[in-house]
N, C-alpha and C positions, 0 to 999 in steps of 0.2 A: 548937286547936294540934298538928299532929303532935311527937311524942316526939324525932324525928330532929334538930328544931330547935333543942331544947332543950340544957343541959349536961347533961340525962340521957342514961345509954348508951338507943343505938335499939332499938325492943321489937323488930324485923326479926335475927335470929340471921344469924351472917354464915360462910359456906364457902368454905372453898378451894378454887379448881379442884385436883381428883385430878391429881398427877403424881408424878414422882419427881421429888425432889431435884435442881433442875438446876444449872448453874455459869452464875452468873449475868456477863456481861462489859459493863460501860459503855461506852454509844458517843458518839461524839463529839456536842455538846451547843450547838451556837453558833449554832441555830436555835430558833424560835419556833412550836410548831402546837398548833390546838385540839384535843379530843376529843369525839367524838358520841355521845350516849346516855348522858351523866350523870346525867341527871334520874332515870333507872331502878335508880340504885346508888345511893342518895343512904344507905344506912346503912353502905357501904363506903368514902363519901367522909368522914361524921360519923367513924367509928372513926380512919380516917387521921389527919381533922385532932383528934384528941382532944376531940371538941367545941367546939374552940375557931373564933372568928368572925374569919374574914379582913378585913382593912381594906381600903381603896380604892386604895390606894398599893401598886406592885411590891413597895417590901420590906416590905411588912406582908402579902403572901400568904403563906401554910404552904406550906414549903420537903417534898417527899418525894421518894422516889424510887419510879419508875413501869418497868414490864416491860413488852415488846412481845414478844406471842407471835401468830406466825400462825397463821391458822386454813383452810387450803384446804380442807378437810371441811366448812365452816360451808355450811347449805343456803341461804342466802337471799343470802350471796356470796361466794364461789369465792377471792375476793383478801383476803378480812378481815382486820383482825390487832386482836387484843383487845388492852386497854392494862388492864393489872392493876397495884394502889400494893401495895409491901411494906409490911406492918405486922408489925414485928418477926418479919421474915426472911421471913414468908409471902403469897403473892399473893392480894388480893383485887378480883374483877373489878369496874372501874370507868367501864367503857365502851367505844368503839372506834375507831380512828384513822377520819378521816371516809373516804366512800368512796372518790373520787377520789387522794388520797393512801396508801391501803392498797393498791391496786394498783400503787404506785411504790415502795413499800416492799418488800412482802411477799417477794421474789424474795430480796432481801439478807437478811432475817431468816431466811427457807426455809435460804439456804446457812448460815449461821449456826449454825442447828439442828442442818445436818448434821455438824457441827464437835463437837456436842455442848453449844453454848451458846446460854442465851435472853438477847439485849440487852436492857439498862437503860438507864435517860435519866433527868437532872434533873426534875422536873415542881413545881407549883406550884396550890395548891389555893387556891379564892376564895371569896368567899360565908359562908353559916353565918348563923346566927340567924334573922332574919326571911325572910332569902334563900336558894335553891335553892345546895347545894354546887357549884362548876362546877372545873374541873380545864385545864391544859396543859401543854404539853410543852417541855423543850428538848432539841432536836433537831437534828442538820445535815440540811440538804438531802437528798435520796434520792441524786444522784450523789454528791454528796462523802461520803457515807456508804458507797457500794460502793468509793471508792477509800481510805478509810479500812482497809474489811476485807480489801482487797488482791483484790476483786473485780473493776477497773476502772481502768484506766491514768490516771494524774494528769492527761496531757494529750490522750489520745486518746481520739475519741468512737467511731471505727469504726475496724476494721481490713479492708479486703478484700486480694485476692492482690497482694503488689507495692508497695501505698499504705495510706496511712492518712488519716484526716478529723479535723482539729486538733477538740478541745472551742472550741464558739463563746460563752464566758460573756460579753464585754465587747469593744468598737469600739475598734479599732486604723487611723488612716489613713493614706494611701500618700503619701508624697511625688514629685517629677518626673513626675507624670503630665503635665504640659502639652507634653512632648516625647515624649509618645506618642499625642497625639488623633487620629492615622490609626488608630490601632490600635481606640483605648478607641470608636470614632464605630460600630463596629460591636457595639458589648456597649450602645450607649445605652440610656437608657430613653426611651418614648413621649414627644414631647414635653406637660410637664405633668402627666405620668404618675407614680406611685409607682417609689421607687428597682428595679433590676432586679436579681435574684437570678441568682448565677454563683459559678463553682466556681474560686476562684484555688489555683494553684501556686506553692511555696517555693522557693529554691535562693540562691545566694549569687553576690555580683558587687561590685567595687571601687566607691569612692565616686570618682565623678567630678573633684569641684571642692569648695572650700572648709574650711572648719578642717580636716576630719576626711577629705581628700582622700587615697584610697590605702588607706584603713582597709576592711575586710570589713563588708558591709552586707547584708542578707537579699531578695533580689531578688523580685517580684510579675510573675508572669504568666498570663495566659489565652489555652488553647490551647496555650501552648507560646509566646505572645508576649509578649515586654516590655512592661509597662505601668507601672513602677515601681519604686520601693525601698520599705524601712521607713526611718525616719529610723534614725541612730548610736544614740540611747539605745532606740529599740523593736528594732535589730538585736540590740544587747548584753542586753538582756532576754530575748528568745528566741533568738539565735545557738545556743545549747550544744542546746536542747531538737532546734531544726529540724537541728544537725550530725548528733547522734545517731541522729537517725532515716533522714538521709541515706544517713550511715554502713554501716545496716543493709541499703542496697540498696534504700530505700523511696522512693516518691515522695510529697513532702508538699502535702496540699493544707488548703483552709481555705473555710469559708463568704463567702462577700463580696457585696457589692452597688455595682454602677455609680448613680451620681447626676450629673445636671445641675445644673451652677450656671454664673454669669453667667461662671466662668474656664473651663467648658469642662464635660468630663467627668470626675468625680474617683472613685476609689474606695475602699472602706471595708471592713477586712477585720472577722471575726468571727473571735477568737482567745482561746485558755486563759488563766488567770488569772495574772496576772506573778510573780513571785519570792515 
């Protein structure tokens, strides 16, 4: 049995990657992602775990702090992001972000490095004893990390001259489409086909009937033609954001889909997170 699977210190000496003392910056940690290649760095994980064996449950996994260092010079993957664990304040390599994740995270981490910081996040070690050690990270999604670091706008996915496209995190239904079936017929999916992708523009109108009659709502248009509006609740949720953007002279757009239903053609918007 390898010595690194016992409670004795591992036989392989650990060497911290050479670097000047960095300034570490904790990153948002509301996600969970794996680390790749950790089987090649068992001595470092043994040392970080202090030789302990992690239990099977989440609360029994061993908490540590990980540091994320982009490696654009990496000959195997120019998008690589190295994962170190901090042992007594010093970084020791324990693996890399999986290739598909590294490509999304590296730009933010490079921008952070230009400010003189190395990002850190909470992590947990699994395994030990008769099993290999493993490790996973608590880290926000790439887009949320960009927003937290001030590298992206919270609700805008893309800006072009005179217009913005909102983020498309979740679905938001449109109401009053029944009054605009003549317009929606031009955007209907093929019979029996998949929903049709379109781009909707958002402006403001007044609610014409019901409990909230006369109050402001967000109007939905396709190629300038009205096809409905958001409910009062959704208009309240997004009104300030849309108003702030239109107040800058910008056209506000979002991804949308048209759907055939028994009631006719309906519209589903893709919108940013709620408040």
